[in-house]
PyMOL Python script that loads the backbone (N, CA, C, O; Angstrom):
from pymol import cmd

cmd.read_pdbstr("""\
ATOM      1  N   MET A   1      31.349 115.646  63.844  1.00  0.00           N
ATOM      2  CA  MET A   1      31.093 115.459  65.257  1.00  0.00           C
ATOM      3  C   MET A   1      31.245 116.768  66.022  1.00  0.00           C
ATOM      4  O   MET A   1      30.515 117.023  66.980  1.00  0.00           O
ATOM      5  N   GLN A   2      32.187 117.586  65.600  1.00  0.00           N
ATOM      6  CA  GLN A   2      32.444 118.825  66.321  1.00  0.00           C
ATOM      7  C   GLN A   2      31.350 119.862  66.091  1.00  0.00           C
ATOM      8  O   GLN A   2      31.134 120.719  66.948  1.00  0.00           O
ATOM      9  N   THR A   3      30.667 119.808  64.973  1.00  0.00           N
ATOM     10  CA  THR A   3      29.671 120.836  64.671  1.00  0.00           C
ATOM     11  C   THR A   3      28.258 120.466  65.098  1.00  0.00           C
ATOM     12  O   THR A   3      27.362 121.307  65.025  1.00  0.00           O
ATOM     13  N   CYS A   4      28.030 119.228  65.543  1.00  0.00           N
ATOM     14  CA  CYS A   4      26.663 118.825  65.884  1.00  0.00           C
ATOM     15  C   CYS A   4      26.299 119.155  67.324  1.00  0.00           C
ATOM     16  O   CYS A   4      25.137 119.025  67.711  1.00  0.00           O
ATOM     17  N   ASN A   5      27.277 119.581  68.127  1.00  0.00           N
ATOM     18  CA  ASN A   5      27.050 119.936  69.529  1.00  0.00           C
ATOM     19  C   ASN A   5      26.515 118.777  70.361  1.00  0.00           C
ATOM     20  O   ASN A   5      25.822 118.995  71.355  1.00  0.00           O
ATOM     21  N   LEU A   6      26.829 117.560  69.966  1.00  0.00           N
ATOM     22  CA  LEU A   6      26.473 116.382  70.750  1.00  0.00           C
ATOM     23  C   LEU A   6      27.760 115.734  71.231  1.00  0.00           C
ATOM     24  O   LEU A   6      28.795 115.800  70.568  1.00  0.00           O
ATOM     25  N   SER A   7      27.676 115.116  72.380  1.00  0.00           N
ATOM     26  CA  SER A   7      28.829 114.427  72.942  1.00  0.00           C
ATOM     27  C   SER A   7      28.393 113.048  73.389  1.00  0.00           C
ATOM     28  O   SER A   7      27.231 112.832  73.734  1.00  0.00           O
ATOM     29  N   LYS A   8      29.316 112.131  73.382  1.00  0.00           N
ATOM     30  CA  LYS A   8      29.002 110.781  73.854  1.00  0.00           C
ATOM     31  C   LYS A   8      28.719 110.778  75.354  1.00  0.00           C
ATOM     32  O   LYS A   8      28.233 109.782  75.890  1.00  0.00           O
ATOM     33  N   HIS A   9      29.021 111.887  76.036  1.00  0.00           N
ATOM     34  CA  HIS A   9      28.804 111.989  77.476  1.00  0.00           C
ATOM     35  C   HIS A   9      27.468 112.651  77.821  1.00  0.00           C
ATOM     36  O   HIS A   9      27.071 112.654  78.986  1.00  0.00           O
ATOM     37  N   ASP A  10      26.778 113.206  76.841  1.00  0.00           N
ATOM     38  CA  ASP A  10      25.505 113.879  77.090  1.00  0.00           C
ATOM     39  C   ASP A  10      24.441 112.891  77.544  1.00  0.00           C
ATOM     40  O   ASP A  10      24.548 111.686  77.318  1.00  0.00           O
ATOM     41  N   GLU A  11      23.421 113.427  78.184  1.00  0.00           N
ATOM     42  CA  GLU A  11      22.245 112.616  78.478  1.00  0.00           C
ATOM     43  C   GLU A  11      21.524 112.379  77.151  1.00  0.00           C
ATOM     44  O   GLU A  11      21.251 113.317  76.401  1.00  0.00           O
ATOM     45  N   ILE A  12      21.223 111.124  76.880  1.00  0.00           N
ATOM     46  CA  ILE A  12      20.608 110.763  75.607  1.00  0.00           C
ATOM     47  C   ILE A  12      19.098 110.898  75.715  1.00  0.00           C
ATOM     48  O   ILE A  12      18.487 110.452  76.686  1.00  0.00           O
ATOM     49  N   THR A  13      18.508 111.519  74.701  1.00  0.00           N
ATOM     50  CA  THR A  13      17.058 111.644  74.643  1.00  0.00           C
ATOM     51  C   THR A  13      16.569 111.141  73.288  1.00  0.00           C
ATOM     52  O   THR A  13      17.319 111.121  72.312  1.00  0.00           O
ATOM     53  N   LEU A  14      15.321 110.742  73.243  1.00  0.00           N
ATOM     54  CA  LEU A  14      14.750 110.282  71.979  1.00  0.00           C
ATOM     55  C   LEU A  14      14.663 111.403  70.953  1.00  0.00           C
ATOM     56  O   LEU A  14      14.643 111.150  69.748  1.00  0.00           O
ATOM     57  N   LEU A  15      14.612 112.625  71.428  1.00  0.00           N
ATOM     58  CA  LEU A  15      14.552 113.776  70.533  1.00  0.00           C
ATOM     59  C   LEU A  15      15.745 113.802  69.579  1.00  0.00           C
ATOM     60  O   LEU A  15      15.618 114.227  68.430  1.00  0.00           O
ATOM     61  N   HIS A  16      16.894 113.352  70.054  1.00  0.00           N
ATOM     62  CA  HIS A  16      18.120 113.352  69.253  1.00  0.00           C
ATOM     63  C   HIS A  16      18.556 111.938  68.860  1.00  0.00           C
ATOM     64  O   HIS A  16      19.741 111.696  68.635  1.00  0.00           O
ATOM     65  N   TYR A  17      17.613 111.013  68.778  1.00  0.00           N
ATOM     66  CA  TYR A  17      17.927 109.610  68.476  1.00  0.00           C
ATOM     67  C   TYR A  17      18.771 109.477  67.208  1.00  0.00           C
ATOM     68  O   TYR A  17      19.804 108.808  67.225  1.00  0.00           O
ATOM     69  N   TYR A  18      18.350 110.094  66.129  1.00  0.00           N
ATOM     70  CA  TYR A  18      19.050 109.930  64.856  1.00  0.00           C
ATOM     71  C   TYR A  18      20.451 110.539  64.902  1.00  0.00           C
ATOM     72  O   TYR A  18      21.376 110.007  64.288  1.00  0.00           O
ATOM     73  N   GLN A  19      20.611 111.626  65.608  1.00  0.00           N
ATOM     74  CA  GLN A  19      21.928 112.230  65.739  1.00  0.00           C
ATOM     75  C   GLN A  19      22.872 111.309  66.513  1.00  0.00           C
ATOM     76  O   GLN A  19      24.048 111.187  66.170  1.00  0.00           O
ATOM     77  N   TYR A  20      22.349 110.662  67.559  1.00  0.00           N
ATOM     78  CA  TYR A  20      23.192 109.772  68.349  1.00  0.00           C
ATOM     79  C   TYR A  20      23.542 108.492  67.591  1.00  0.00           C
ATOM     80  O   TYR A  20      24.657 107.987  67.724  1.00  0.00           O
ATOM     81  N   THR A  21      22.617 107.961  66.804  1.00  0.00           N
ATOM     82  CA  THR A  21      22.981 106.783  66.003  1.00  0.00           C
ATOM     83  C   THR A  21      24.042 107.164  64.976  1.00  0.00           C
ATOM     84  O   THR A  21      24.930 106.368  64.670  1.00  0.00           O
ATOM     85  N   THR A  22      23.950 108.369  64.450  1.00  0.00           N
ATOM     86  CA  THR A  22      24.986 108.841  63.525  1.00  0.00           C
ATOM     87  C   THR A  22      26.313 109.010  64.250  1.00  0.00           C
ATOM     88  O   THR A  22      27.365 108.713  63.685  1.00  0.00           O
ATOM     89  N   LEU A  23      26.281 109.481  65.487  1.00  0.00           N
ATOM     90  CA  LEU A  23      27.497 109.624  66.281  1.00  0.00           C
ATOM     91  C   LEU A  23      28.145 108.262  66.526  1.00  0.00           C
ATOM     92  O   LEU A  23      29.368 108.137  66.460  1.00  0.00           O
ATOM     93  N   VAL A  24      27.335 107.245  66.808  1.00  0.00           N
ATOM     94  CA  VAL A  24      27.873 105.888  66.982  1.00  0.00           C
ATOM     95  C   VAL A  24      28.575 105.450  65.698  1.00  0.00           C
ATOM     96  O   VAL A  24      29.689 104.928  65.742  1.00  0.00           O
ATOM     97  N   ARG A  25      27.927 105.661  64.570  1.00  0.00           N
ATOM     98  CA  ARG A  25      28.535 105.283  63.281  1.00  0.00           C
ATOM     99  C   ARG A  25      29.830 106.056  63.019  1.00  0.00           C
ATOM    100  O   ARG A  25      30.803 105.491  62.520  1.00  0.00           O
ATOM    101  N   ALA A  26      29.840 107.339  63.353  1.00  0.00           N
ATOM    102  CA  ALA A  26      31.042 108.154  63.147  1.00  0.00           C
ATOM    103  C   ALA A  26      32.187 107.657  64.024  1.00  0.00           C
ATOM    104  O   ALA A  26      33.330 107.588  63.570  1.00  0.00           O
ATOM    105  N   LEU A  27      31.892 107.313  65.269  1.00  0.00           N
ATOM    106  CA  LEU A  27      32.927 106.788  66.149  1.00  0.00           C
ATOM    107  C   LEU A  27      33.491 105.482  65.612  1.00  0.00           C
ATOM    108  O   LEU A  27      34.698 105.245  65.680  1.00  0.00           O
ATOM    109  N   LEU A  28      32.616 104.631  65.074  1.00  0.00           N
ATOM    110  CA  LEU A  28      33.098 103.393  64.455  1.00  0.00           C
ATOM    111  C   LEU A  28      33.995 103.699  63.273  1.00  0.00           C
ATOM    112  O   LEU A  28      35.060 103.100  63.128  1.00  0.00           O
ATOM    113  N   TYR A  29      33.577 104.618  62.436  1.00  0.00           N
ATOM    114  CA  TYR A  29      34.354 104.999  61.257  1.00  0.00           C
ATOM    115  C   TYR A  29      35.724 105.540  61.648  1.00  0.00           C
ATOM    116  O   TYR A  29      36.715 105.307  60.955  1.00  0.00           O
ATOM    117  N   LEU A  30      35.771 106.259  62.759  1.00  0.00           N
ATOM    118  CA  LEU A  30      37.022 106.851  63.224  1.00  0.00           C
ATOM    119  C   LEU A  30      37.904 105.854  63.981  1.00  0.00           C
ATOM    120  O   LEU A  30      38.975 106.210  64.472  1.00  0.00           O
ATOM    121  N   GLY A  31      37.443 104.607  64.070  1.00  0.00           N
ATOM    122  CA  GLY A  31      38.238 103.588  64.745  1.00  0.00           C
ATOM    123  C   GLY A  31      38.170 103.655  66.255  1.00  0.00           C
ATOM    124  O   GLY A  31      39.132 103.306  66.939  1.00  0.00           O
ATOM    125  N   ARG A  32      37.041 104.100  66.779  1.00  0.00           N
ATOM    126  CA  ARG A  32      36.855 104.220  68.224  1.00  0.00           C
ATOM    127  C   ARG A  32      35.675 103.362  68.673  1.00  0.00           C
ATOM    128  O   ARG A  32      34.683 103.886  69.180  1.00  0.00           O
ATOM    129  N   PRO A  33      35.780 102.019  68.484  1.00  0.00           N
ATOM    130  CA  PRO A  33      34.644 101.136  68.760  1.00  0.00           C
ATOM    131  C   PRO A  33      34.249 101.062  70.229  1.00  0.00           C
ATOM    132  O   PRO A  33      33.071 100.868  70.532  1.00  0.00           O
ATOM    133  N   ARG A  34      35.190 101.209  71.144  1.00  0.00           N
ATOM    134  CA  ARG A  34      34.830 101.168  72.571  1.00  0.00           C
ATOM    135  C   ARG A  34      33.922 102.340  72.939  1.00  0.00           C
ATOM    136  O   ARG A  34      32.945 102.173  73.668  1.00  0.00           O
ATOM    137  N   GLU A  35      34.248 103.505  72.438  1.00  0.00           N
ATOM    138  CA  GLU A  35      33.415 104.676  72.696  1.00  0.00           C
ATOM    139  C   GLU A  35      32.051 104.520  72.033  1.00  0.00           C
ATOM    140  O   GLU A  35      31.024 104.877  72.610  1.00  0.00           O
ATOM    141  N   ALA A  36      32.053 103.988  70.823  1.00  0.00           N
ATOM    142  CA  ALA A  36      30.794 103.763  70.107  1.00  0.00           C
ATOM    143  C   ALA A  36      29.927 102.766  70.846  1.00  0.00           C
ATOM    144  O   ALA A  36      28.717 102.956  70.964  1.00  0.00           O
ATOM    145  N   LEU A  37      30.546 101.691  71.350  1.00  0.00           N
ATOM    146  CA  LEU A  37      29.791 100.679  72.075  1.00  0.00           C
ATOM    147  C   LEU A  37      29.206 101.243  73.363  1.00  0.00           C
ATOM    148  O   LEU A  37      28.061 100.952  73.708  1.00  0.00           O
ATOM    149  N   SER A  38      29.981 102.039  74.064  1.00  0.00           N
ATOM    150  CA  SER A  38      29.489 102.651  75.300  1.00  0.00           C
ATOM    151  C   SER A  38      28.244 103.499  75.033  1.00  0.00           C
ATOM    152  O   SER A  38      27.262 103.426  75.772  1.00  0.00           O
ATOM    153  N   LEU A  39      28.296 104.293  73.983  1.00  0.00           N
ATOM    154  CA  LEU A  39      27.145 105.127  73.619  1.00  0.00           C
ATOM    155  C   LEU A  39      25.965 104.269  73.183  1.00  0.00           C
ATOM    156  O   LEU A  39      24.829 104.535  73.575  1.00  0.00           O
ATOM    157  N   ALA A  40      26.220 103.255  72.386  1.00  0.00           N
ATOM    158  CA  ALA A  40      25.142 102.374  71.916  1.00  0.00           C
ATOM    159  C   ALA A  40      24.484 101.640  73.080  1.00  0.00           C
ATOM    160  O   ALA A  40      23.270 101.438  73.077  1.00  0.00           O
ATOM    161  N   GLU A  41      25.267 101.243  74.065  1.00  0.00           N
ATOM    162  CA  GLU A  41      24.698 100.576  75.244  1.00  0.00           C
ATOM    163  C   GLU A  41      23.788 101.523  76.021  1.00  0.00           C
ATOM    164  O   GLU A  41      22.722 101.121  76.487  1.00  0.00           O
ATOM    165  N   ARG A  42      24.204 102.768  76.158  1.00  0.00           N
ATOM    166  CA  ARG A  42      23.361 103.747  76.842  1.00  0.00           C
ATOM    167  C   ARG A  42      22.064 103.982  76.068  1.00  0.00           C
ATOM    168  O   ARG A  42      20.993 104.138  76.654  1.00  0.00           O
ATOM    169  N   MET A  43      22.184 104.004  74.742  1.00  0.00           N
ATOM    170  CA  MET A  43      20.991 104.178  73.915  1.00  0.00           C
ATOM    171  C   MET A  43      20.043 102.997  74.075  1.00  0.00           C
ATOM    172  O   MET A  43      18.827 103.177  74.128  1.00  0.00           O
ATOM    173  N   ALA A  44      20.596 101.791  74.153  1.00  0.00           N
ATOM    174  CA  ALA A  44      19.769 100.594  74.288  1.00  0.00           C
ATOM    175  C   ALA A  44      18.953 100.634  75.570  1.00  0.00           C
ATOM    176  O   ALA A  44      17.789 100.233  75.576  1.00  0.00           O
ATOM    177  N   VAL A  45      19.549 101.110  76.651  1.00  0.00           N
ATOM    178  CA  VAL A  45      18.832 101.213  77.927  1.00  0.00           C
ATOM    179  C   VAL A  45      17.660 102.180  77.787  1.00  0.00           C
ATOM    180  O   VAL A  45      16.549 101.881  78.225  1.00  0.00           O
ATOM    181  N   LEU A  46      17.904 103.322  77.185  1.00  0.00           N
ATOM    182  CA  LEU A  46      16.834 104.304  76.983  1.00  0.00           C
ATOM    183  C   LEU A  46      15.720 103.712  76.127  1.00  0.00           C
ATOM    184  O   LEU A  46      14.539 103.874  76.436  1.00  0.00           O
ATOM    185  N   LEU A  47      16.095 103.030  75.056  1.00  0.00           N
ATOM    186  CA  LEU A  47      15.098 102.516  74.124  1.00  0.00           C
ATOM    187  C   LEU A  47      14.276 101.373  74.714  1.00  0.00           C
ATOM    188  O   LEU A  47      13.124 101.181  74.325  1.00  0.00           O
ATOM    189  N   GLN A  48      14.842 100.621  75.634  1.00  0.00           N
ATOM    190  CA  GLN A  48      14.062  99.573  76.295  1.00  0.00           C
ATOM    191  C   GLN A  48      12.925 100.180  77.098  1.00  0.00           C
ATOM    192  O   GLN A  48      11.872  99.566  77.271  1.00  0.00           O
ATOM    193  N   GLU A  49      13.149 101.392  77.586  1.00  0.00           N
ATOM    194  CA  GLU A  49      12.141 102.074  78.389  1.00  0.00           C
ATOM    195  C   GLU A  49      11.175 102.889  77.541  1.00  0.00           C
ATOM    196  O   GLU A  49       9.984 102.950  77.846  1.00  0.00           O
ATOM    197  N   GLU A  50      11.679 103.525  76.467  1.00  0.00           N
ATOM    198  CA  GLU A  50      10.867 104.513  75.769  1.00  0.00           C
ATOM    199  C   GLU A  50      10.768 104.325  74.261  1.00  0.00           C
ATOM    200  O   GLU A  50       9.913 104.949  73.632  1.00  0.00           O
ATOM    201  N   GLY A  51      11.602 103.498  73.666  1.00  0.00           N
ATOM    202  CA  GLY A  51      11.675 103.454  72.209  1.00  0.00           C
ATOM    203  C   GLY A  51      10.797 102.411  71.570  1.00  0.00           C
ATOM    204  O   GLY A  51      10.167 101.591  72.238  1.00  0.00           O
ATOM    205  N   GLY A  52      10.774 102.466  70.257  1.00  0.00           N
ATOM    206  CA  GLY A  52      10.038 101.489  69.478  1.00  0.00           C
ATOM    207  C   GLY A  52      10.927 100.310  69.119  1.00  0.00           C
ATOM    208  O   GLY A  52      12.149 100.378  69.259  1.00  0.00           O
ATOM    209  N   ILE A  53      10.319  99.242  68.662  1.00  0.00           N
ATOM    210  CA  ILE A  53      11.060  98.024  68.342  1.00  0.00           C
ATOM    211  C   ILE A  53      12.050  98.250  67.200  1.00  0.00           C
ATOM    212  O   ILE A  53      13.141  97.680  67.213  1.00  0.00           O
ATOM    213  N   GLY A  54      11.694  99.061  66.228  1.00  0.00           N
ATOM    214  CA  GLY A  54      12.601  99.343  65.117  1.00  0.00           C
ATOM    215  C   GLY A  54      13.860 100.048  65.583  1.00  0.00           C
ATOM    216  O   GLY A  54      14.960  99.741  65.123  1.00  0.00           O
ATOM    217  N   GLN A  55      13.700 100.986  66.490  1.00  0.00           N
ATOM    218  CA  GLN A  55      14.854 101.699  67.041  1.00  0.00           C
ATOM    219  C   GLN A  55      15.726 100.753  67.865  1.00  0.00           C
ATOM    220  O   GLN A  55      16.953 100.823  67.802  1.00  0.00           O
ATOM    221  N   GLN A  56      15.097  99.875  68.632  1.00  0.00           N
ATOM    222  CA  GLN A  56      15.848  98.909  69.427  1.00  0.00           C
ATOM    223  C   GLN A  56      16.671  97.989  68.532  1.00  0.00           C
ATOM    224  O   GLN A  56      17.837  97.718  68.819  1.00  0.00           O
ATOM    225  N   ILE A  57      16.067  97.511  67.455  1.00  0.00           N
ATOM    226  CA  ILE A  57      16.779  96.632  66.537  1.00  0.00           C
ATOM    227  C   ILE A  57      17.973  97.352  65.926  1.00  0.00           C
ATOM    228  O   ILE A  57      19.060  96.785  65.823  1.00  0.00           O
ATOM    229  N   GLU A  58      17.771  98.595  65.524  1.00  0.00           N
ATOM    230  CA  GLU A  58      18.870  99.362  64.929  1.00  0.00           C
ATOM    231  C   GLU A  58      20.037  99.499  65.902  1.00  0.00           C
ATOM    232  O   GLU A  58      21.192  99.337  65.508  1.00  0.00           O
ATOM    233  N   VAL A  59      19.750  99.794  67.158  1.00  0.00           N
ATOM    234  CA  VAL A  59      20.817  99.959  68.147  1.00  0.00           C
ATOM    235  C   VAL A  59      21.471  98.615  68.460  1.00  0.00           C
ATOM    236  O   VAL A  59      22.678  98.564  68.696  1.00  0.00           O
ATOM    237  N   PHE A  60      20.702  97.533  68.469  1.00  0.00           N
ATOM    238  CA  PHE A  60      21.301  96.205  68.675  1.00  0.00           C
ATOM    239  C   PHE A  60      22.269  95.869  67.539  1.00  0.00           C
ATOM    240  O   PHE A  60      23.322  95.276  67.773  1.00  0.00           O
ATOM    241  N   ILE A  61      21.919  96.240  66.337  1.00  0.00           N
ATOM    242  CA  ILE A  61      22.808  96.015  65.190  1.00  0.00           C
ATOM    243  C   ILE A  61      24.075  96.857  65.342  1.00  0.00           C
ATOM    244  O   ILE A  61      25.177  96.377  65.074  1.00  0.00           O
ATOM    245  N   LEU A  62      23.920  98.100  65.768  1.00  0.00           N
ATOM    246  CA  LEU A  62      25.100  98.942  65.998  1.00  0.00           C
ATOM    247  C   LEU A  62      25.988  98.362  67.095  1.00  0.00           C
ATOM    248  O   LEU A  62      27.213  98.404  66.990  1.00  0.00           O
ATOM    249  N   GLN A  63      25.375  97.822  68.144  1.00  0.00           N
ATOM    250  CA  GLN A  63      26.157  97.190  69.201  1.00  0.00           C
ATOM    251  C   GLN A  63      26.930  95.991  68.647  1.00  0.00           C
ATOM    252  O   GLN A  63      28.094  95.787  68.993  1.00  0.00           O
ATOM    253  N   ALA A  64      26.291  95.210  67.800  1.00  0.00           N
ATOM    254  CA  ALA A  64      26.958  94.052  67.199  1.00  0.00           C
ATOM    255  C   ALA A  64      28.139  94.497  66.332  1.00  0.00           C
ATOM    256  O   ALA A  64      29.199  93.871  66.350  1.00  0.00           O
ATOM    257  N   LEU A  65      27.953  95.573  65.579  1.00  0.00           N
ATOM    258  CA  LEU A  65      29.058  96.093  64.762  1.00  0.00           C
ATOM    259  C   LEU A  65      30.223  96.561  65.637  1.00  0.00           C
ATOM    260  O   LEU A  65      31.388  96.334  65.308  1.00  0.00           O
ATOM    261  N   CYS A  66      29.901  97.205  66.735  1.00  0.00           N
ATOM    262  CA  CYS A  66      30.943  97.650  67.679  1.00  0.00           C
ATOM    263  C   CYS A  66      31.721  96.449  68.220  1.00  0.00           C
ATOM    264  O   CYS A  66      32.952  96.456  68.251  1.00  0.00           O
ATOM    265  N   CYS A  67      30.993  95.432  68.640  1.00  0.00           N
ATOM    266  CA  CYS A  67      31.648  94.238  69.180  1.00  0.00           C
ATOM    267  C   CYS A  67      32.512  93.565  68.128  1.00  0.00           C
ATOM    268  O   CYS A  67      33.603  93.082  68.430  1.00  0.00           O
ATOM    269  N   HIS A  68      32.028  93.532  66.898  1.00  0.00           N
ATOM    270  CA  HIS A  68      32.798  92.947  65.807  1.00  0.00           C
ATOM    271  C   HIS A  68      34.105  93.720  65.603  1.00  0.00           C
ATOM    272  O   HIS A  68      35.151  93.118  65.361  1.00  0.00           O
ATOM    273  N   CYS A  69      34.046  95.030  65.701  1.00  0.00           N
ATOM    274  CA  CYS A  69      35.244  95.857  65.518  1.00  0.00           C
ATOM    275  C   CYS A  69      36.237  95.692  66.658  1.00  0.00           C
ATOM    276  O   CYS A  69      37.432  95.925  66.476  1.00  0.00           O
ATOM    277  N   LEU A  70      35.764  95.297  67.816  1.00  0.00           N
ATOM    278  CA  LEU A  70      36.649  95.101  68.965  1.00  0.00           C
ATOM    279  C   LEU A  70      37.419  93.796  68.882  1.00  0.00           C
ATOM    280  O   LEU A  70      38.434  93.633  69.558  1.00  0.00           O
ATOM    281  N   ASN A  71      36.951  92.866  68.065  1.00  0.00           N
ATOM    282  CA  ASN A  71      37.631  91.562  67.945  1.00  0.00           C
ATOM    283  C   ASN A  71      38.607  91.540  66.807  1.00  0.00           C
ATOM    284  O   ASN A  71      39.259  90.523  66.571  1.00  0.00           O
TER     285      ASN A  71
END
""", "prot")
cmd.dss("prot")
cmd.show_as("cartoon", "prot")
cmd.util.cbc("prot")
cmd.orient("prot")
């Protein structure tokens, strides 16, 4: 996470979609599901406007994993 120069606070763009989905997964792995969910929710908003259905499904699955980790 430290070497990718991405932050959960950055403006999300489709150009870095794969890096941000990896960041969500890394946050989950590190036991930080609230932060991961916040990022995934921001990604979902962007993808509703600009993304493809496959990307939307992937982010919805990540959101579900985040919610599962919070319970």
